C-alpha positions as CSV (number, residue, x, y, z in Angstrom):
1,M,-2.1,-21.0,1.5
2,K,-4.7,-20.3,4.3
3,D,-8.3,-19.6,3.3
4,K,-9.1,-16.2,1.7
5,V,-10.1,-13.6,4.3
6,T,-13.7,-12.3,4.0
7,I,-15.8,-10.0,6.2
8,H,-17.2,-13.2,7.8
9,T,-13.6,-14.2,8.7
10,L,-13.2,-11.0,10.6
11,K,-16.5,-11.4,12.5
12,R,-15.4,-14.9,13.6
13,Q,-12.1,-13.5,14.7
14,K,-13.8,-11.0,17.0
15,Q,-16.0,-13.8,18.4
16,S,-13.0,-16.0,19.1
17,G,-10.8,-13.2,20.5
18,Q,-8.3,-13.6,17.7
19,K,-6.8,-10.1,17.0
20,I,-7.1,-8.7,13.4
21,C,-3.9,-7.5,11.6
22,M,-4.4,-4.7,9.2
23,V,-1.9,-2.6,7.4
24,T,-2.0,-0.1,4.5
25,A,-0.6,-0.9,1.1
26,Y,-0.5,1.2,-2.0
27,D,1.2,-1.0,-4.7
28,A,1.5,-4.6,-5.7
29,T,5.0,-5.1,-4.3
30,F,4.1,-4.0,-0.8
31,A,0.9,-5.9,-1.0
32,R,2.7,-9.1,-1.9
33,V,5.1,-8.8,1.1
34,F,2.4,-8.0,3.7
35,D,0.0,-10.7,2.3
36,E,2.8,-13.4,2.5
37,A,3.7,-12.1,6.0
38,G,0.1,-12.9,7.2
39,A,-2.0,-9.7,7.0
40,D,-5.7,-10.2,7.5
41,V,-6.7,-6.9,5.8
42,L,-4.8,-4.6,3.4
43,L,-6.2,-1.1,3.5
44,V,-5.6,1.0,0.4
45,G,-5.8,4.2,2.3
46,D,-6.3,7.7,1.1
47,S,-3.3,8.3,3.3
48,L,-1.5,7.8,-0.1
49,G,-2.0,11.5,-0.6
50,M,0.4,12.1,2.2
51,V,2.9,9.2,2.2
52,V,3.0,8.6,-1.6
53,Q,2.1,11.9,-3.2
54,G,3.6,14.3,-0.6
55,H,0.5,16.3,0.2
56,D,-0.1,17.7,3.7
57,S,-3.5,16.0,4.0
58,T,-5.6,13.3,2.4
59,L,-8.0,15.8,0.7
60,P,-6.5,16.1,-2.7
61,V,-6.8,12.3,-3.4
62,T,-9.2,11.5,-6.3
63,M,-11.4,8.6,-7.2
64,D,-9.3,7.7,-10.2
65,Q,-6.2,7.6,-8.0
66,M,-7.9,5.3,-5.4
67,V,-9.1,3.0,-8.2
68,Y,-5.6,2.8,-9.7
69,H,-3.8,2.0,-6.4
70,S,-6.5,-0.4,-5.3
71,A,-6.2,-2.5,-8.5
72,A,-2.4,-2.6,-8.0
73,V,-2.8,-3.8,-4.4
74,V,-5.3,-6.5,-5.4
75,R,-3.0,-7.8,-8.1
76,G,-0.3,-8.4,-5.4
77,T,-2.7,-10.1,-2.9
78,K,-3.8,-13.7,-2.6
79,R,-5.2,-14.1,0.9
80,A,-5.9,-10.8,2.7
81,L,-9.2,-8.8,2.4
82,V,-8.5,-5.7,0.4
83,V,-10.4,-2.6,1.6
84,G,-10.3,0.7,-0.4
85,D,-11.0,4.1,1.1
86,L,-13.6,6.3,-0.5
87,P,-11.8,9.7,-0.9
88,F,-12.9,13.1,0.1
89,M,-16.1,14.2,-1.7
90,S,-16.7,10.8,-3.3
91,Y,-19.6,10.0,-1.0
92,Q,-20.6,13.2,0.8
93,A,-22.6,15.0,-2.0
94,S,-25.3,12.4,-2.5
95,V,-26.3,8.8,-1.8
96,E,-26.4,8.1,-5.5
97,E,-22.8,9.4,-6.1
98,A,-21.7,7.4,-3.1
99,V,-23.1,4.1,-4.4
100,R,-21.7,4.8,-7.9
101,N,-18.2,5.5,-6.5
102,A,-18.3,2.5,-4.2
103,G,-19.2,0.4,-7.3
104,R,-16.2,1.7,-9.1
105,M,-13.9,0.7,-6.3
106,V,-15.3,-2.9,-6.6
107,S,-15.7,-3.2,-10.4
108,E,-12.5,-1.3,-11.4
109,G,-10.4,-1.4,-8.3
110,R,-11.4,-5.0,-7.5
111,V,-11.5,-4.4,-3.7
112,G,-13.5,-6.6,-1.4
113,A,-14.9,-3.7,0.6
114,V,-14.9,0.1,0.9
115,K,-14.2,2.3,3.9
116,L,-15.7,5.8,4.6
117,E,-15.4,8.3,7.4
118,G,-18.2,9.8,9.4
119,G,-20.9,9.0,12.0
120,A,-24.7,8.7,12.0
121,E,-25.1,11.4,9.4
122,F,-23.8,8.9,6.8
123,A,-26.1,6.0,7.9
124,D,-28.2,6.4,4.8
125,V,-25.1,6.3,2.5
126,I,-23.9,3.1,4.3
127,S,-27.3,1.5,4.0
128,A,-27.5,2.2,0.3
129,I,-24.0,0.9,-0.4
130,T,-24.6,-2.3,1.5
131,R,-27.9,-2.7,-0.4
132,A,-25.8,-2.7,-3.5
133,S,-24.0,-5.7,-2.0
134,I,-20.8,-3.8,-1.3
135,P,-19.4,-4.3,2.3
136,V,-18.6,-1.1,4.2
137,M,-16.1,-0.4,6.9
138,G,-16.7,2.6,9.0
139,H,-14.3,5.1,10.5
140,L,-14.8,7.2,13.7
141,G,-12.7,9.4,16.0
142,L,-10.0,11.3,14.3
143,T,-11.2,11.3,10.7
144,P,-8.6,12.9,8.4
145,Q,-11.0,14.1,5.8
146,S,-12.5,16.4,8.5
147,V,-9.2,17.9,9.5
148,H,-10.4,21.5,9.0
149,K,-13.5,20.9,11.0
150,M,-11.6,19.3,13.8
151,G,-9.0,22.0,13.9
152,G,-6.1,19.7,13.1
153,Y,-5.1,16.1,13.8
154,V,-6.1,15.9,17.5
155,V,-7.4,13.1,19.7
156,Q,-11.2,12.9,19.7
157,G,-13.7,11.9,22.4
158,R,-11.8,13.1,25.5
159,D,-14.7,14.7,27.2
160,E,-18.0,13.0,28.2
161,D,-20.2,14.5,25.5
162,A,-17.7,13.8,22.7
163,A,-17.2,10.2,23.9
164,R,-20.9,9.6,24.0
165,K,-21.3,11.0,20.5
166,I,-18.7,8.5,19.2
167,L,-20.3,5.6,20.9
168,E,-23.7,6.6,19.5
169,D,-22.2,7.0,16.0
170,A,-20.6,3.5,16.3
171,I,-24.0,1.9,17.2
172,A,-25.6,3.8,14.2
173,L,-23.0,2.6,11.8
174,E,-23.4,-1.0,12.9
175,R,-27.2,-0.7,12.5
176,A,-26.7,0.8,9.0
177,G,-24.8,-2.3,8.0
178,C,-21.0,-1.7,8.5
179,F,-19.2,-5.0,8.9
180,S,-16.3,-3.4,10.8
181,L,-15.2,0.0,12.3
182,V,-11.8,1.8,12.5
183,L,-11.4,3.9,15.7
184,E,-8.6,6.4,15.2
185,G,-7.1,8.8,17.8
186,V,-9.5,8.1,20.7
187,P,-8.8,7.4,24.4
188,L,-8.2,3.8,25.4
189,E,-11.2,3.5,27.7
190,L,-13.6,4.8,25.1
191,A,-12.3,2.4,22.5
192,R,-12.8,-0.5,25.0
193,Q,-16.4,0.5,25.6
194,V,-17.2,0.8,21.9
195,T,-15.6,-2.5,21.3
196,Q,-17.6,-4.2,24.0
197,R,-20.8,-2.6,22.8
198,L,-20.5,-3.6,19.2
199,S,-20.9,-7.1,17.6
200,I,-18.8,-6.0,14.7
201,P,-15.0,-5.9,15.0
202,T,-13.2,-2.6,15.8
203,I,-9.8,-1.8,14.3
204,G,-7.7,0.7,16.3
205,I,-5.1,3.2,15.3
206,G,-4.1,5.3,18.2
207,A,-7.0,3.7,20.1
208,G,-5.3,1.3,22.4
209,K,-5.1,-2.5,23.0
210,Y,-8.8,-3.2,23.6
211,C,-9.8,-3.0,19.9
212,D,-10.4,-6.2,18.1
213,G,-7.5,-5.4,15.7
214,Q,-4.9,-2.9,14.8
215,V,-3.9,-0.9,11.7
216,L,-0.8,1.1,10.9
217,V,0.4,2.9,7.8
218,C,3.0,0.6,6.3
219,Y,5.7,3.4,5.9
220,D,5.3,4.1,9.7
221,L,5.7,0.6,11.0
222,L,8.7,0.1,8.7
223,G,10.4,3.3,9.9
224,M,10.7,5.0,6.5
225,N,10.2,8.5,7.8
226,P,12.5,9.4,10.7
227,D,10.7,12.8,11.1
228,F,7.3,11.4,11.8
229,K,7.1,10.2,15.4
230,P,3.4,10.1,16.6
231,K,2.7,8.5,20.0
232,F,0.6,5.7,18.6
233,V,3.3,4.4,16.1
234,K,5.8,1.7,16.9
235,R,8.6,1.2,14.4
236,F,9.2,-2.5,13.8
237,A,12.2,-1.8,11.4
238,N,14.4,1.1,10.3
239,L,14.1,0.9,6.6
240,H,15.0,4.6,6.2
241,G,18.5,3.8,7.5
242,S,18.7,0.6,5.5
243,M,17.7,2.3,2.3
244,M,20.1,5.2,2.8
245,E,22.9,2.7,3.4
246,A,22.0,0.6,0.4
247,A,21.6,3.6,-2.0
248,G,24.8,5.1,-0.7
249,A,26.7,1.9,-1.5
250,Y,25.2,1.8,-5.0
251,F,26.1,5.3,-5.8
252,S,29.7,4.8,-4.5
253,E,30.2,1.7,-6.7
254,V,28.8,3.5,-9.8
255,R,31.1,6.5,-9.2
256,A,34.1,4.2,-8.6
257,G,33.3,2.1,-11.7
258,T,33.1,-1.1,-9.8
259,F,29.4,-1.7,-10.7
260,P,28.4,-3.2,-12.9
261,D,31.2,-5.7,-13.1
262,E,31.6,-8.9,-15.2
263,E,29.2,-10.8,-13.0
264,H,26.4,-8.3,-13.7
265,S,26.9,-8.1,-17.5
266,F,25.7,-10.1,-20.4
267,K,28.1,-11.9,-22.8
268,S,28.2,-12.9,-26.4
269,K,30.6,-14.0,-29.1
270,P,33.0,-11.4,-30.5
271,I,31.1,-8.8,-32.5
272,R,32.4,-6.8,-35.4
273,L,30.1,-3.8,-36.0
274,V,30.9,-3.5,-39.7
275,A,28.8,-4.3,-42.8
276,S,29.3,-7.9,-43.8
277,T,27.5,-11.0,-44.9
278,P,25.6,-12.3,-41.8
279,E,26.9,-15.6,-40.5
280,P,24.4,-18.4,-40.2
281,T,22.9,-18.8,-36.8
282,D,21.9,-21.8,-34.8
283,A,18.1,-21.8,-34.7
284,S,18.0,-24.2,-31.9
285,A,20.1,-22.0,-29.5
286,E,18.2,-20.6,-26.6
287,P,18.4,-16.8,-26.1
288,E,19.8,-15.8,-22.7
289,K,16.9,-14.9,-20.4
290,M,17.1,-11.8,-18.2
291,G,14.7,-13.2,-15.6
292,P,12.6,-11.0,-13.4
293,V,12.6,-7.4,-14.4
294,Y,12.2,-4.5,-11.9
295,G,11.4,-7.0,-9.1
296,A,8.3,-8.4,-10.8
297,P,8.1,-12.2,-11.1
298,V,8.0,-13.7,-14.6
C-alpha cells in the first residue's frame, strides 16, 4: 500500500504538478472502493443531505449525521485523507462552537481534516480551529449552504467585482491557515488565477482544468441519477442502468421460483421435526460457515 495521504502530501502534489483526486463518500463500502482505486482525498460531504437523505439542499444535515457518516467512511479507508464537512450552523454562530464541532468531527468522526464554506468573514473561525491542531479545507465560489443568499445554485465570480472578492477571500483563507481550498462553480480563468496566486492546493468542481485537483460527488461520476445532468459532471459509468438491470433480473428469478436454487441453499442431514431422544453429535465437526455477510469482509 502507498503511504497514507496527509495535508503535507497534497502540498507536495501541488508543488510537483501532480493532480489531486478527490471524491465524496458516505459509507464504508464506497470508501473502500475509492480508496483501493487510488483516491487521494475522500470528502464526507454534507451533500449527503441531497444524495443520501433526499432533501433539496444541504441545510437540514446535522452534526450527529456528519459524525456518523464520517466514522463509517474512515472505517473503510486505509490510504486516503478523509475530510468531513462542517454542516450548516455548526460553525457560523460562534468561534467556540465552531472549534467544539470541529473537534467532534476529529474525535468522534475520526476524520483527518474538516471543511467549511465561506470567505474572509470566517478567517477567525479557521484560525481558531487550526490552533486546536485541526486542519481546515476552505470552500469558495458556489457555496451550497448559502443557496438562499445566492438566489440558487448559480455560477459565482462572473463579473470583475465578484471575481476580485473570491480572489481576496482565497488569500484570506490561506493566511488564516487553510491547507487547501475547494473552488466550486466559478469561471475557468478565475480558478486559474486563484490557483496561481495561492501556495496551497485548489480542488475544483465546476471550476475547470487549472485547479490543482478535482472533486465530484460519487453518485454523479458513477451515473446513478439519470435526471441530474449539470455541465461540470462527466459520467464515468452508468450504474443506474446496471443496477436497474441487476435488480430486474433478481426480481424476475424470485417471482419465477428459480432463485434461490440448490447452489444457493445450505444442506444438512435429514431432519425429523418430532420430539425424540437427541442423537449424539460429533463435537469435532466444523459448522458450515456462511462467510461474508451483507458484503462486509469477515
